[in-house]
Every structure is written in C-alpha cells, then in structure tokens.
Backbone as a chain_set.jsonl record, in Angstrom:
{"seq": "MRQVRIGVTEKNRNPYWDMVNAGWLDAAAKLDLSVEIAAPESEDIHRLNS", "coords": {"N": [[-58.406, 6.146, 43.029], [-55.177, 4.909, 43.404], [-52.103, 5.355, 41.609], [-49.465, 3.494, 40.163], [-46.258, 3.478, 38.759], [-44.218, 1.405, 36.942], [-41.028, 1.059, 35.912], [-39.293, -0.353, 33.177], [-36.457, -1.941, 31.614], [-34.472, -2.608, 28.657], [-33.345, -5.151, 29.2], [-35.337, -6.284, 30.66], [-37.144, -7.488, 29.029], [-38.307, -10.278, 28.189], [-39.526, -13.7, 28.231], [-39.444, -14.444, 31.006], [-39.568, -11.968, 32.378], [-42.006, -11.078, 31.403], [-43.692, -12.73, 32.83], [-43.106, -11.831, 35.436], [-44.018, -9.173, 35.245], [-46.727, -9.684, 34.816], [-47.347, -10.655, 37.31], [-47.032, -8.293, 38.824], [-49.203, -6.838, 37.79], [-51.356, -8.435, 38.602], [-51.117, -8.294, 41.411], [-51.523, -5.551, 41.739], [-54.183, -5.277, 40.917], [-55.479, -6.622, 42.983], [-54.93, -4.877, 45.049], [-56.278, -2.652, 44.335], [-55.024, -0.782, 42.62], [-53.9, 1.364, 40.018], [-51.843, 0.521, 37.389], [-48.958, 1.256, 35.493], [-46.794, -0.101, 33.263], [-43.832, 0.555, 31.879], [-41.194, 1.531, 29.597], [-38.415, 3.604, 30.499], [-38.471, 7.115, 29.625], [-36.146, 8.002, 28.282], [-35.232, 5.664, 27.128], [-37.321, 5.085, 25.382], [-37.017, 7.194, 23.59], [-34.493, 6.574, 22.566], [-35.111, 4.181, 21.231], [-36.842, 5.131, 19.247], [-35.089, 6.641, 17.754], [-33.426, 4.777, 16.688]], "CA": [[-57.507, 5.022, 42.796], [-53.759, 5.27, 43.359], [-51.416, 4.876, 40.413], [-48.072, 3.08, 40.322], [-45.554, 3.333, 37.477], [-43.081, 0.491, 37.036], [-40.153, 1.235, 34.757], [-38.544, -1.535, 32.752], [-35.366, -1.666, 30.68], [-34.368, -3.618, 27.593], [-33.072, -6.488, 29.731], [-36.553, -6.788, 31.286], [-38.091, -7.91, 28.003], [-38.206, -11.672, 27.778], [-40.637, -14.425, 28.862], [-39.386, -14.385, 32.47], [-40.061, -10.662, 32.833], [-43.442, -11.025, 31.112], [-44.332, -13.377, 33.978], [-42.962, -10.916, 36.574], [-44.931, -8.051, 35.026], [-48.082, -10.188, 35.042], [-47.49, -10.699, 38.767], [-47.279, -6.91, 39.27], [-50.571, -6.465, 37.416], [-52.264, -9.19, 39.465], [-51.045, -7.702, 42.753], [-52.134, -4.222, 41.679], [-55.633, -5.452, 40.86], [-55.927, -6.997, 44.328], [-54.765, -3.712, 45.926], [-57.033, -1.561, 43.722], [-54.069, 0.197, 42.108], [-53.735, 1.493, 38.578], [-50.42, 0.3, 37.14], [-48.406, 1.466, 34.159], [-45.476, -0.721, 33.124], [-43.3, 1.186, 30.676], [-39.763, 1.828, 29.539], [-38.107, 5.007, 30.793], [-38.572, 7.974, 28.443], [-34.878, 8.039, 27.55], [-35.153, 4.443, 26.326], [-38.287, 5.246, 24.303], [-36.401, 8.09, 22.617], [-33.428, 5.803, 21.917], [-35.733, 3.216, 20.332], [-37.367, 5.87, 18.108], [-33.97, 7.14, 16.962], [-32.619, 3.651, 16.186]], "C": [[-56.074, 5.551, 42.721], [-53.116, 4.669, 42.118], [-49.962, 4.581, 40.73], [-47.469, 2.959, 38.931], [-44.328, 2.461, 37.713], [-42.265, 0.652, 35.762], [-39.398, -0.046, 34.45], [-37.434, -1.096, 31.8], [-35.326, -2.768, 29.637], [-34.174, -5.019, 28.155], [-34.3, -7.098, 30.408], [-37.556, -7.32, 30.262], [-37.768, -9.315, 27.519], [-39.31, -12.421, 28.519], [-40.619, -14.397, 30.392], [-39.98, -13.078, 32.97], [-41.523, -10.457, 32.482], [-44.213, -11.631, 32.276], [-44.266, -12.465, 35.213], [-43.937, -9.75, 36.441], [-46.381, -8.474, 35.222], [-48.357, -10.285, 36.54], [-47.749, -9.321, 39.343], [-48.72, -6.508, 38.986], [-51.596, -7.17, 38.296], [-52.293, -8.593, 40.872], [-51.726, -6.34, 42.781], [-53.657, -4.318, 41.661], [-56.187, -5.79, 42.243], [-55.855, -5.828, 45.3], [-55.506, -2.485, 45.406], [-56.108, -0.417, 43.299], [-54.116, 0.21, 40.585], [-52.239, 1.399, 38.299], [-50.081, 0.586, 35.687], [-47.015, 0.846, 34.161], [-44.911, -0.22, 31.8], [-41.797, 1.359, 30.765], [-39.549, 3.286, 29.92], [-38.128, 5.838, 29.51], [-37.29, 7.987, 27.63], [-34.728, 6.81, 26.658], [-36.122, 4.515, 25.153], [-37.697, 6.115, 23.196], [-35.31, 7.353, 21.848], [-34.02, 4.847, 20.878], [-36.265, 3.924, 19.084], [-36.246, 6.338, 17.18], [-33.133, 6.022, 16.354], [-32.972, 3.333, 14.746]], "O": [[-55.809, 6.54, 42.038], [-53.529, 3.614, 41.636], [-49.309, 5.319, 41.468], [-48.091, 2.403, 38.026], [-43.505, 2.75, 38.581], [-42.762, 0.409, 34.663], [-38.924, -0.736, 35.353], [-37.482, 0.003, 31.247], [-36.065, -3.748, 29.73], [-34.764, -5.976, 27.653], [-34.311, -8.293, 30.701], [-38.71, -7.574, 30.609], [-37.034, -9.497, 26.547], [-39.976, -11.828, 29.367], [-41.68, -14.332, 31.013], [-40.806, -13.079, 33.883], [-42.224, -9.733, 33.188], [-45.261, -11.117, 32.668], [-45.245, -12.339, 35.948], [-44.605, -9.381, 37.407], [-47.183, -7.699, 35.741], [-49.475, -10.027, 36.986], [-48.577, -9.167, 40.24], [-49.383, -5.909, 39.833], [-52.595, -6.569, 38.691], [-53.363, -8.41, 41.453], [-52.427, -6.013, 43.738], [-54.34, -3.53, 42.314], [-57.248, -5.296, 42.626], [-56.618, -5.775, 46.265], [-55.38, -1.398, 45.971], [-56.37, 0.753, 43.58], [-54.347, -0.82, 39.952], [-51.45, 2.121, 38.909], [-50.816, 0.21, 34.774], [-46.161, 1.222, 34.964], [-45.44, -0.527, 30.732], [-41.208, 1.338, 31.846], [-40.425, 4.118, 29.684], [-37.836, 5.323, 28.432], [-37.345, 7.984, 26.4], [-34.168, 6.895, 25.566], [-35.799, 4.064, 24.054], [-37.854, 5.816, 22.012], [-35.206, 7.485, 20.629], [-33.489, 4.72, 19.775], [-36.158, 3.389, 17.98], [-36.432, 6.422, 15.966], [-32.217, 6.296, 15.579], [-32.396, 2.417, 14.158]]}, "num_chains": 1, "name": "protein.A"}
C-alpha cells in the first residue's frame, strides 16, 4: 500500500477544512492509499512550546 502525507497548517483547522480532509480520506480509500493528515513538525513543536 502506498502512503500519502498531507500537511495542514493552523488556518486549515475549521469546519470547511474538516470537510476537505474527509474528502482526501475518501479519495485515498478508493485509491487504496494510506493517508496521514498532520501539521508540519515545526508547527507541532510551536504548539508544545506555547
């Protein structure tokens, strides 16, 4: 199985982007892809240090 990583940023976190991300997951399932939707590491570090 192929894997795809989709990076998101703070501005991608609201109901609209939840719908977009759900679309990515649906498309990936149809294409037999493993998908990870996550914030970039630098953003994760920023959030931990906040």
